[in-house]
Every structure is written in C-alpha cells, then in structure tokens.
N, CA and C of each residue as an Amber inpcrd file, in Angstrom:
protein
   240
  59.4350000  45.5670000  -6.3040000  58.2630000  45.1760000  -7.0440000
  57.8640000  46.3370000  -7.9500000  57.6790000  46.0770000  -9.2070000
  57.3210000  47.1310000 -10.1470000  55.8250000  47.4350000 -10.0540000
  55.3840000  48.5920000 -10.5370000  53.9640000  48.9530000 -10.4670000
  53.0640000  47.9950000 -11.2400000  53.6000000  47.2990000 -12.2480000
  52.7850000  46.3820000 -13.0360000  52.5590000  45.0570000 -12.3190000
  53.3670000  44.7570000 -11.3310000  53.2500000  43.4990000 -10.6020000
  52.5210000  43.7550000  -9.2910000  51.5740000  42.9140000  -8.9900000
  50.8650000  43.0580000  -7.7210000  50.5920000  41.6950000  -7.1350000
  50.2750000  41.6780000  -5.8520000  49.9880000  40.4240000  -5.1570000
  48.6010000  39.9030000  -5.4850000  47.7650000  40.6860000  -6.1590000
  46.3890000  40.2810000  -6.4320000  46.2710000  39.4430000  -7.6940000
  47.3690000  39.1040000  -8.3130000  47.3080000  38.2610000  -9.4980000
  47.0830000  39.0250000 -10.7780000  47.2480000  40.3310000 -10.7500000
  47.1540000  41.1160000 -11.9630000  45.7740000  41.6590000 -12.2720000
  44.7590000  41.3700000 -11.4490000  43.4360000  41.9240000 -11.7170000
  43.3660000  43.3380000 -11.1760000  42.5310000  44.1370000 -11.7430000
  42.4200000  45.5320000 -11.3420000  41.8750000  45.6360000  -9.9260000
  42.7040000  45.9830000  -8.9930000  42.2630000  46.1480000  -7.6240000
  42.0210000  44.8360000  -6.9020000  42.2290000  43.7180000  -7.5480000
  42.0290000  42.4220000  -6.9160000  40.5680000  42.0340000  -6.7580000
  39.6560000  42.7580000  -7.4040000  38.2270000  42.4600000  -7.2750000
  37.7150000  41.7740000  -8.5360000  36.7900000  40.8450000  -8.3290000
  36.1490000  40.1850000  -9.4560000  34.8140000  40.8620000  -9.7160000
  34.2840000  40.6820000 -10.9110000  32.9980000  41.2590000 -11.2500000
  31.9030000  40.6150000 -10.4120000  31.0110000  41.4220000  -9.8710000
  29.9340000  40.9150000  -9.0230000  28.8360000  40.2520000  -9.8490000
  28.7150000  40.6290000 -11.1240000  27.6760000  40.0770000 -11.9740000
  28.3110000  39.0820000 -12.9450000  27.9790000  37.8100000 -12.7390000
  28.4860000  36.7690000 -13.6350000  27.2840000  36.0620000 -14.2470000
  27.4620000  35.3800000 -15.3570000  26.3390000  34.6440000 -15.9600000
  25.7340000  33.6080000 -15.0030000  26.5530000  32.9460000 -14.2160000
  26.0340000  31.9490000 -13.2740000  25.1500000  32.6050000 -12.2210000
  25.5490000  33.7640000 -11.7270000  24.7410000  34.4630000 -10.7280000
  23.4290000  34.9550000 -11.3150000  23.4480000  35.3810000 -12.5570000
  22.2220000  35.8210000 -13.2230000  21.2610000  34.6490000 -13.3670000
  21.7690000  33.4760000 -13.7630000  20.9230000  32.2860000 -13.9100000
  20.3320000  31.8760000 -12.5630000  21.1440000  31.8790000 -11.5180000
  20.6510000  31.5110000 -10.1840000  19.5790000  32.5080000  -9.7300000
  19.7960000  33.7820000  -9.9400000  18.8120000  34.7930000  -9.5590000
  17.5130000  34.6110000 -10.3440000  17.6190000  34.3390000 -11.6300000
  16.4400000  34.1120000 -12.4650000  15.6640000  32.8830000 -11.9880000
  16.3650000  31.8000000 -11.6880000  15.7000000  30.5960000 -11.1830000
  15.0290000  30.8410000  -9.8380000  15.6630000  31.6150000  -8.9760000
  15.0610000  31.9390000  -7.6850000  13.7920000  32.7590000  -7.8640000
  13.8030000  33.7190000  -8.7680000  12.6140000  34.5360000  -9.0260000
  11.4960000  33.6730000  -9.6010000  11.8230000  32.7850000 -10.5400000
  10.8110000  31.8920000 -11.1110000  10.2390000  30.9520000 -10.0550000
  11.0780000  30.4610000  -9.1580000  10.5990000  29.5860000  -8.0820000
   9.6530000  30.3490000  -7.1640000   9.9900000  31.5940000  -6.8290000
   9.1050000  32.3930000  -5.9770000   7.7780000  32.6900000  -6.6660000
   7.8030000  32.9750000  -7.9600000   6.5600000  33.2040000  -8.7110000
   5.7080000  31.9430000  -8.6820000   6.3150000  30.7840000  -8.9170000
   5.6010000  29.5120000  -8.8930000   4.9940000  29.2610000  -7.5200000
   5.7620000  29.5200000  -6.4830000   5.2870000  29.2840000  -5.1170000
   4.0930000  30.1800000  -4.7980000   4.1830000  31.4600000  -5.0880000
   3.1230000  32.3800000  -4.7020000   1.9140000  32.3440000  -5.6350000
   2.0180000  31.6710000  -6.7820000   0.8570000  31.4470000  -7.6380000
   0.0330000  30.2620000  -7.1470000   0.6330000  29.3900000  -6.3470000
  -0.0460000  28.2080000  -5.8260000  -0.3920000  28.4460000  -4.3620000
  -1.5330000  29.1040000  -4.1400000  -1.8940000  29.4970000  -2.7820000
  -3.0300000  28.6690000  -2.1950000  -3.5320000  27.6920000  -2.9170000
  -4.6460000  26.8900000  -2.4160000  -4.2470000  26.0090000  -1.2390000
  -5.2600000  25.5940000  -0.4760000  -5.0280000  24.7060000   0.6710000
  -4.7310000  23.2960000   0.1660000  -3.8700000  22.5990000   0.8770000
  -3.5450000  21.2240000   0.5320000  -3.2860000  20.4310000   1.8000000
  -3.5100000  19.1150000   1.6990000  -3.2170000  18.2340000   2.8270000
  -1.8410000  17.6300000   2.6130000  -1.0330000  17.6940000   3.6380000
   0.3290000  17.1590000   3.5730000   0.4780000  16.1340000   4.6720000
   1.0300000  14.9880000   4.3150000   1.2230000  13.9270000   5.2990000
   2.7010000  13.5860000   5.3580000   3.2640000  13.7050000   6.5300000
   4.6530000  13.3590000   6.7580000   4.6750000  12.2440000   7.7950000
   4.8880000  11.0360000   7.3130000   4.8380000   9.8240000   8.1250000
   3.4470000   9.6380000   8.7360000   3.1850000  10.1390000   9.9110000
   1.8900000   9.8820000  10.5480000   0.9730000  11.1040000  10.5480000
   1.4190000  12.2900000  10.9870000   0.4620000  13.4060000  11.0710000
   0.0680000  13.9360000   9.6930000  -1.1820000  14.3650000   9.5790000
  -1.6660000  14.9950000   8.3520000  -2.0080000  16.4430000   8.6820000
  -1.4700000  17.3480000   7.9040000  -1.6440000  18.7700000   8.1690000
  -2.2600000  19.4220000   6.9410000  -3.1440000  20.3810000   7.1490000
  -3.6870000  21.1810000   6.0560000  -3.0400000  22.5580000   6.1330000
  -2.4210000  22.9530000   5.0260000  -1.7550000  24.2600000   4.9780000
  -1.7830000  24.7810000   3.5580000  -1.5230000  26.0680000   3.3780000
  -1.4340000  26.6040000   2.0150000  -0.2770000  25.9400000   1.2610000
  -0.5110000  25.6630000  -0.0120000   0.5090000  24.9960000  -0.8200000
   1.7790000  25.8240000  -0.9110000   1.6550000  27.1700000  -0.9290000
   2.8510000  28.0050000  -1.0380000   3.7670000  27.8200000   0.1660000
   3.1950000  27.5750000   1.3350000   4.0170000  27.3600000   2.5270000
   4.8410000  26.0840000   2.3930000   4.2010000  25.0250000   1.9210000
   4.9070000  23.7590000   1.7380000   5.9910000  23.8800000   0.6710000
   5.6790000  24.5660000  -0.4320000   6.6690000  24.7450000  -1.5020000
   7.8430000  25.5960000  -1.0350000   7.5500000  26.6600000  -0.3030000
   8.6070000  27.5250000   0.1940000   9.4940000  26.7830000   1.1870000
   8.8840000  26.0130000   2.0870000   9.6590000  25.2350000   3.0550000
  10.5450000  24.2110000   2.3470000  10.0050000  23.5500000   1.3330000
  10.7900000  22.5760000   0.5740000  11.9540000  23.2570000  -0.1420000
  11.7060000  24.4300000  -0.7070000  12.7780000  25.1700000  -1.3750000
  13.8730000  25.6000000  -0.4220000  13.4870000  26.0690000   0.7530000
  14.4740000  26.4970000   1.7510000  15.3010000  25.3010000   2.2280000
  14.6400000  24.1750000   2.4820000  15.3670000  22.9670000   2.8980000
  16.3340000  22.5310000   1.8070000  15.9000000  22.5690000   0.5540000
  16.7720000  22.2110000  -0.5570000  17.9650000  23.1470000  -0.6860000
  17.7330000  24.4410000  -0.5060000  18.8240000  25.4190000  -0.5830000
  19.8330000  25.2080000   0.5460000  19.3290000  24.9240000   1.7420000
  20.2310000  24.6730000   2.8750000  21.0650000  23.4090000   2.6450000
  20.4330000  22.3620000   2.1270000  21.1820000  21.1290000   1.8260000
  22.2380000  21.3860000   0.7510000  21.8710000  22.1280000  -0.2890000
  22.8330000  22.4500000  -1.3390000  24.0030000  23.2740000  -0.8210000
  23.7160000  24.2520000   0.0280000  24.7790000  25.0840000   0.6060000
  25.6930000  24.2400000   1.4940000  25.1140000  23.3260000   2.2600000
  25.9070000  22.4590000   3.1360000  26.8650000  21.5880000   2.3180000
  26.3580000  20.9580000   1.2660000  27.2130000  20.0750000   0.4800000
  28.2420000  20.8430000  -0.3480000  27.9250000  22.0610000  -0.7910000
  28.9080000  22.8680000  -1.5220000  30.0200000  23.3070000  -0.5710000
  29.6800000  23.6280000   0.6650000  30.6810000  24.0470000   1.6450000
  31.6170000  22.8830000   1.9770000  31.0510000  21.6910000   2.1200000
  31.8800000  20.5080000   2.4490000  32.7880000  20.1400000   1.2960000
  32.3600000  20.4370000   0.0590000  33.1410000  20.0790000  -1.1130000
  34.3890000  20.9340000  -1.2570000  34.3210000  22.1640000  -0.8230000
  35.4780000  23.0740000  -1.0040000  36.4270000  23.0400000   0.1740000
C-alpha cells in the first residue's frame, strides 16, 4: 500500500469536520427555542385528558421540546 492510499477513504486522518452548516443551523434553532421558552415564564393551565395542572409555561414548552427531540432521535435511529 502506498503512502497516498489509506483505508480511511483519502480524508486527512479519517476525520470529518466537526462544524458543518447543518450543525450550526440545529444549534441556532436550539438556542432560539431556549430563548423562546425562558421568555415565557407566566403561569398557565394545562389539561391533558382529565387532570388540569397549573405550571409555568416554560416548563410545559421545555417538556414538549424534549419529547419532540426524543421522538425525532428515535425515528432517525430507526431510519438508519
């Protein structure tokens, strides 16, 4: 095997760049979502089927975001 040929497919050291445009967009969206969540701190009533709960709106938004992220991660993992 010559020095120019490698098992990594020809990339330098076999590593990809850690900063990609897609990762920057995802990070920006996550920061904007957190800003939106923490700007909405007022109390709100939430009803899920039967029980009604009063909690800060940021808690409900954060919980919804986490549930959405977990669902997205689950379906992306199943797809690959």
